[in-house]
N, C-alpha and C positions, 0 to 999 in steps of 0.2 A: 616160537611159542605155541603155534597151532598144533604141531606134531606132538609136542610133549603133553599138551592138554588132551589130545585125542588118545594118546597111549594110556594116560592116567584114567580117563573115562572108560575106555575099553577094559582096562584091568578091573575097575570097580564093577562093571556090568557082568563080567565073567564070574567074579566072586559072588555076586548076588544070585546069578543063575545056578551056579553049582552048589552054593551053600558052604563053600570052603572058605570060611572066614575065621579070623582070630577070636579068641575068647572075648565075650562081651564085657565091656567096662560100663558099670552102672553110672547113670548121671548122679551128680551130687548137687545139693542145694545149700545155700549159705544160711546158717542159723541167725536169727534176729539177735542183734546186740541192743543193749539199753542205750537210748539216746536222750538228749535233753530237749529236743524240739518236739512239739506235738505231732508233727508230720511223720516222725520216726516210727510211730505206732499205727499210722494209717494203713488201710488196705492198699494193695498194688494199684487198683483202679483209681483210688483217690490220689495216690502219689503221681500217677501218670497225668491226671487232670491238673495237678499243681505244676508239673514240668511243662505241660503244654501252655500253661499260663506264664511261662518264661521266668520262673522263680524256683528257688530251692528252699524257701521258707515261707509258709503261709499260715496264718492263724486267725482265730476269731477276734472280733472287736475287743472283748474283755481280756482275752489272752494277751493281746499286745499291751493293754494297759498294765497288766500284771508285771511286765518286764520294762516298764517305763517308756513305752512308745505309744503314739496315738496315730490313728488313721488320718491321712491328709484329706482335707475337704475336697469333695468331688471324686474321690477315688472309687473305682468300680470293683465290686467283689468278684471273685471267681467262686464257683459252687462245687462242693463235694457232696457225696451222698452219705447219709447217716441213718441208722435203723430207728424205727419208731417202736419203743419198748413199752410194754405194759405188764403189770403184775396181777395175778389172780390166784385164788385158792383152788387147789386140785387135791384129789385123793391119791396118796402115794400107793402104788400097786403092791409094794412089798410089805409096808407096815399097816396100810389101811387108814393112816392118819392124814388129816388135812395139812397141807404144806403150801407155802407161797412159792410160786414159780414165775420166772420172767419169760415172756414170749415176745417175739418180733412180729408185728402185724404189717409191716411194710417199710418203706424207706422215704426219707424226706431230703430236700435240698438244704445244705448248710452253707451260708456265706462265709468266706474267709478272705483275708486281704494279704497281698504280697508284701514282703518286707520292703520292697522298693517303693511301695505306696504308703509307707509310714515314716514318722520322724520322731526323734527323741534320743534316749540313751543308746549307746552302742550295745549290741547284743552279742555276747560272747558265749558260745555254746560248743560243746564237744560233740562233733558229728561221728557216728559210728563209721569205722573204716573197714570196708569189706574188700579192698583191693588185694589181689594176689601178690605174693612175694615176687613172682616172675610173671610178667605180662605174656600173653600168648603171641605166637607169630602173627604177622600181618597187621599188628596194631598201627604200624606206620602208614598203612593205607587209610585207616580211619582218620589219622592225623592229617594226611595229605588232602583229604576231602573235608576237613574241618568238622568232623563228626565227633562230639564228645562221647566217651564211653564211661558209663556210670555203673558201678557194682553196688548192689543193694541186697537186702534179705530176701530169701525165698518165700513164696506164698503158697506153695503146694499145687500150683496150677500151671504156670509157665516158667520156663527156664530163662527166657530172654525176650526182648521186644525191640523192634526198630520203629522209632517214632519219626514222623516227617509231616510237615505241612505240604499241600499240593505244589507250592512253588519252591520247596526245599529251603525256604528262608530259615526254617528251624528243623534240625535233625538231631537225633540222639539215639544211641544204642544203650539199652538198660539190660544188665546181666545179673541173674540171681544164682549164678554158679561160676566156678572157676574153670569149668570144662572148656577147652579150646574149641570143641566142636560147636558149641552154642554160639560162641563169638563168630566162628566161620559162617554159621547159618545167618545171623543177623547182618554181618558184613555183606553177605551175598544178596540179601534183600536190598541193602543200600546200593550195591552195584547195579542190580536189576532196575532199580528206580532211576538210574542214570541212563539206562538203555531205553526204557519206556516207562511212563508214569504207572506206578502201582495202584491197584484197586485197594480200597479199604478192607480191613478184616483179613481173615485167613482164607484167601482165595486158593483153591486146590492147585491150580497151575503154578502160581507163585511159590507155594510151599514145596512143591515137587522140585522146582528149580533151585530154591535155596538149600534144601536138604541134600540134594544130589551134589551140588557144588561143595557143600560142607564136607560130604563124605570123600569127595575127590581130594580136597585140601587136607583132610585127615590122613589120607594115604601119602600125600606128598610130604607132609611134615611129621610123620611118625606117630600118628594117633589112630592106628588101625582098629583098636578096640571099640571104636564108636561106629564102625561101618555096619555092623549087624543092626544096631539101633536105627540107623538111617534107613535101612531096607524096610523095616517095619513102618517107619514114619511115612515113607514114600508110598508104600502099598496101601496104607490107610487113606491117603488123599487120592490115590488113583483108583480106590475101591476094587482092589484085586488082592489075591493071596500074597503073602510075603515072598514066596518063591517066584511070583510073577511081577515083581516090582519093576523089572526092566521095561515092561509094557508101558508103564506110566511115564517112563523117562523118554521114550522114543519121540513122542510128539513135542517134547520140551527141549530136545537135544540142541537145537540151534541157539536158544536163549542160554542154555547151560554153558555152552562153549564161549558165548560172548561175555557172560558174567565172569567166568574164570579168566579169560584173556584180559579183561579190564582190571581185575584184581592183581593178577600176576605181572602185568605190565606196569602197574603202579608201584608195587613194592620194591624196596631196595634190598630186601632180605633174600638170601639164597635158600632154596629148599633144603631141608635137613635130610630128606630121603626122597629120591626120585622114583617115579613109577616104572 
């Protein structure tokens, strides 16, 4: 396994150094579908707060009453963030007339309750289905590690997220695209977290490891069109020019090889294309 990984990594680095790469494939995001739960229209940040609360449906006190359920006595709320809006008259620059405009002056905490902390009528809702017709390679690795993979609507900011508590009692991969490269990136974070505990947020070293691993896996499984995007991503976190992206990889090479070895030794799927 080590030799195959080394060959794939070296092939990637040569491509990045020479600039001899396949045509770039642009990332795609999943368009939001209409859902019946209030949380279907929440921001990504609020949906993540809900998921970290170990539920897939959370609503306000009155919202639960509207569907025939009530919050159990003693239940503790989880808090999402909502805008503080106010309306005032302003002069329209084009017409010179006074018009009413709504402005956001800040944000406030909004308490919501998990469906698990309510009782009453069964709630039957249609959840938007964002799953791809064909799952990407290496999905069996996430399954082997008991990591649920959730597809949801894009938010214009991030294509994916790997969520985990420090003790890994809760883990989840959230994807807002069907691009296999994004799944490879988040799966690499999960593998890295098994080698050493990850720091919170977008740590540059961790991002370089995850994206380089994702690029190598793209080569192995036939998604070469994402390799150029990966070079730009790594260069950004390494704070170098794109053509110097390999400089950012060298100090992370040991962890990159360990992450790839862990993933490829876990999967039962053969590579579609070898390096």
